[in-house]
N, C-alpha and C positions, 0 to 999 in steps of 0.2 A: 839544184837544181833536180826536176822529175827523170824518172828511168825513161829512157830510150823508148819511142812507143812502138809496139810490137808492129803493129802496121807498116811501120815504114821499114822495118826489115828488108833487105835486097836480097832476092833468090831465097837459097837454103830451103824449099819447099816443102824438102822429108822434114827437116826437125821441126819446123813451123807446126806441121801437120800431129806430128807426133806429140806435141806439147799441148796443141788443142787437144784432141785424142783425152790425154792425161787430164787434163782440166774438167772436160766432160765424166769420165770417169774414171776416180782415183784406181779405183780394185786392179785395174789393168796392170797395175806392180811399177810404175816410173819408168824414166826415160835414160838411155845410155847414149850421149854423144861423142861420139870419137872423131877426130880430124885434126888437121891443121891448129895450130894459134892462129887468134887475130881472125875467125870465121865467124863471130857473134855467140858463141855458144853462152856464155854467163849474161850477155845483154839480152840473149833471149829469152832466159828464164827469168829475169828480173822484171823484163819487160809485161811478159803473160803474169806475174803474180802483179802486178800495178794495173794491168787492164782490169783484173777478175774485181767483183764488187766487193764491197766489204764486208766483214762477216760477224755478228752476234755473238757475243762471249759474254760470260758471268764475270760482272767486274770484281776484280780482285784476285781471279783466279789465273795463279801463274801457267796452266796449262791451256787457257781460252777455252776455257770448255764450253761446248754450247748449251744453249739454257733448256734445251729439251732434250738433254742428254742423261743419262741414266748417274745419278749424282754418286751413289755407290761406288762408281769405277775411278773417283778422283778423291784422293785422300784431305785435298781441299775443301771440295762442295760435299762430301761427306759429312764434315765436321760444322757445313753452315746449316741455319732453321731454314724453312720453306721461304719464310718473307727475305732473309738475306740474297738467298740464291735467286731471288727475283730479279734483283738488281743486275742490269744488263749495260752493256754499251759496245759500240761499232768499231772494228777493229781491220787494219789492213791486213790481207791475206799475208802472213808469215813466210819470210823465205830468209834460210838462216843457212851459213858458210860454216862448213866444216874444216876446219883448218888440217894438212897433213901433219902438222905436228899436235896436234890437240893430244892432251891425256886424257887418260881413260875418265877420271874424275870429270874433266870439264865437259865431256860427250854426254855419259848419262846421270852426272850429277854426282852430289858428295856431303857431307857433314858439312852444315855452319859453321865454319871455325870461331868467325868474331862472334856470334852468339851465344856461342861453346862458352867461348872464353870471356867474355864480358857478363855474361848474364847466367852462365851454367846450363843454360839450356840444351837440350839436342834437339837439332831441328834438321830441316833437309833444303839445300843449295840445291834448287833445279837447274840441270845442265841444257846442253844445245839440241838433246832430244824433247825436252819439253818445252822447249821455244818452237819448236820447229811442229809441234801436232796441230794438224788441220791446214798444214800449209806445206811448203818444199823446204826439203832439205838438200843442198846443192853441196856437191864434192867436186872442187874441182882437181885434175890429177889423179882420176878414184884408181886408175891403176898401180900409184905409190903406198896408196893407203895402207899402214901398218895391218899383218896381219892380227895383230887381237881386238883393233878397230873394225875390221871387218868383219870377224866373229861376233861382236856385237852387235852391229848395222843387221846382220842376219835373221839374228832372235827376233831384233822388234820389229824387222820389215815383214818379216813371218806370222807374228801375233796382234802388233799393233799397241804392245803394252812394254813401258818399260819396266823391270825388277831388278830393284835394288837393295841388295844384302851386303851391307861393309859397314865398317868402323860403328857397329852397334846399332845401324839403322836396317830397316825391316820395310820398304813399301813397293808397291806398286802405281803407277800412273801412265794415263793414258799418252800415246806416241804415235797417232797417225799421222802418215805425212805421205807426199809423192816425193821418191827419191830420185832424183837427176842428179847424174854423173857425169864426168866428162873428161877428156884425157887426150893424148896423142900416141898413136899406137908404135910409135917409133921407141919410145921410151919406156917399154913395158907393157906385160898383158894383163889383164886383170884376171883375179881369181877366179877359177869355173863357178865356184859354190855362190860368190856374189852375182856375176856376170847372168847366171840362171834366174837372178830375183830380179834383173829388169825385165817389164815387160815388152819393152818395146827399146831397138839399139838404131840409130842412125849414122851414117856416115857423112860428113862434112869437109865441103874442099873449097880451096881459094879459086873463087871464079876467073878464069881462064880468056871470058870474052873482053874486050875493050870496056864497051857500054856498060857492063854490070859493074866493072873495078870503080870507073868513073862516078856511077852514081850511088855507088858507099863511099866513096871519099866525100862526093858533094852535098851527101845528106849528114855523113858523120860532121861535118863542117860546121854545117848550116845550125847544128844541134849545139854544137861546141861555141857557137858566136852567141847567140838564143835561143838556148835550153826552154822558156817558157812560150817564145812566139813560135817553135819549132814542134812543138806539144800541141799549142793550140791549132797549129793548121791540120795536126791530124785527129782532131779533138772527134770531129764528126765519122770518120772512118773507123776510131778504136770503140766507141759507142756503140756504131753498128755491130763490130765482130763482138762486142759484150754480149749485145742483145740474142746474136746466133749461139753462143754459148749459153746462156741460160734457158734460153728454149730448148738446144739442144740435152740440156739435163732432165727437163719436164717431158722431153720424147723420149726420152733413153728407155724407159721403162714399157714404155710399148711400140716399142719396135720387134719386130717380127726376125727370124733367121729361120727361112727354110730349111727343108731337111736334103734340098741339093746344095744348097750353099755348105751345111755341116760335113756332106759327106766330101764335097770337094777341098774344105780345109782338110779334111782326114785323109785324103788321096794324097795331097801337096806334101804332110809331114811323113806320110808312109812313103814318098818318092827321096824324100831328101833325108832319111833316117834319124828322124830327132829323137831323142829319147824320151819316156814318159807322155803324157797327154797335157802337159804344162803349154806345149805350142797352140794344141786345138783351142784350149781355152782363151787362151791369149788372140788369137785369131778371130774368135767369135766376137770376144767384147771388143777387139778393137775395130773390125768391120762394122759392129752395130752402133759403138760411139762416133765411128764416119758418116754411117747412113741418119742417124740423130742430126749431125751439124751440117748436113745435106738437105735436110727438111723431108729424109723418105719415112715411110713408115716400115716398109721392109728392105732387109739387106740383100742387094744383088750380087753379083760375081765380081762388077766393077770395083765394088771397096775393095771384095777380100785380093784384087788383082793389085790394090793402090797400096792396102797395110800389110802384106804378104813379106817383102824385103825387110820390115824394121821390124816385125813380127818374130822372123824366122832366123834371119842372119847370124844372129849369135847363139843359134841352140845347134848348128851343124857338129857331127864329129870330123873328127881331120880324116881326109881321103889321100892318102900320100902317093896315090894312082892318079888323082886329079888336082892339077896344078891351077885349075881356076880358083879365082878370089868367092866367098861366100857369096857374095851378090849375084854374080854372075851364075852361081850353081841356083842361086831360086828363081831368079829370071828364067832359066832353062826349065827348072822342072813348072813355073805357073805357065809356061807356056805349052809344056807337054800336056798338064790337067786341065787350063784353063782354054787353052787355043790360044792362037794370036790375038795381041789387042787390037 
């Protein structure tokens, strides 16, 4: 059965907008989705990956390298002749799940024991990070991930390269992916080091109005009864959204950010007391990607207003004198800096 269509997801507008922004500009740093169970978090990630056009990759490369990428960055492509590397094929955008119980070998890769025992060859067996290259790495219940795996992800997410030094193996391979995490805040908090690596953080909740709840149930039931027919009915909307994403990617480089918008972004971060300059950078990149999605050539204050909660709510310091939630604090700062909506 095909994945549930992205355009058929009811409500959860902030989550859908954040995922689309990450698809337009992966350099933003991934998306963290926190909220109730059964609110479409994993469904949305898989739906977005299915929505995106297939990517062209070097045939036979376990890292799905782009044909026009640097061959020396990949241990497989570096050993291919120019003619051999010219063979390409189209593949779906990878979506790789990182299970909570995954071992370090499974994540980063390890010695291929079968080849070592049967042929006496020392060969590398790629792990989940290799499979996720140029796609999405999805971590459900990211707040429950073991610390040693968190440390691994921090290194790779920052560099885009997985370095393996173990069992006599020494190699590096590309591992650039959009990191998407989800979880329930009632089950524990995310480590600050990993939290800061996510560009955007969204809050999702169970719909409280009857009409939305009914529509969710109706659409899910229709999908489970006739998945092919349900997806076909959404085909026109899916193609239109895919076209919007591709147009936004092409437009992104030409979208300008006025000094006034940069000043507003800096004032927002100062008002909220965020550490470092990652908040301003993420605000700028996110607002620019949203402007590209909207078909605009210039980032406006309205774009900044829409993305501020997602870009800043997870970067706030705890304030024991302020019992307001992070979303309320961001909304208050936005109104002070940008004025009422």
